[in-house]
C-alpha angles and dihedrals in degrees: 000000000000090000093055091049091050090050094046094050091045092054090048093052089044088062090054092055098068097154134235099323094148102035122136122216114249088234091062096052129091108231119203116245094199135014126196130186123205126190119201128165095333096318128108121212120193118202119197126192105210119178121230111243126201121237 
């Protein structure tokens, strides 16, 4: 009984681990050069400097 439970739970968990189906290659991402954080009256603002890359 315990073996069947372990096998069933392993199969269920295996379905959750479906891999990297929606990953993006690091070469196809725009990485920020600089990041700044400002705090004003309880609100945070994040500034990113992202370069424009040609196609």
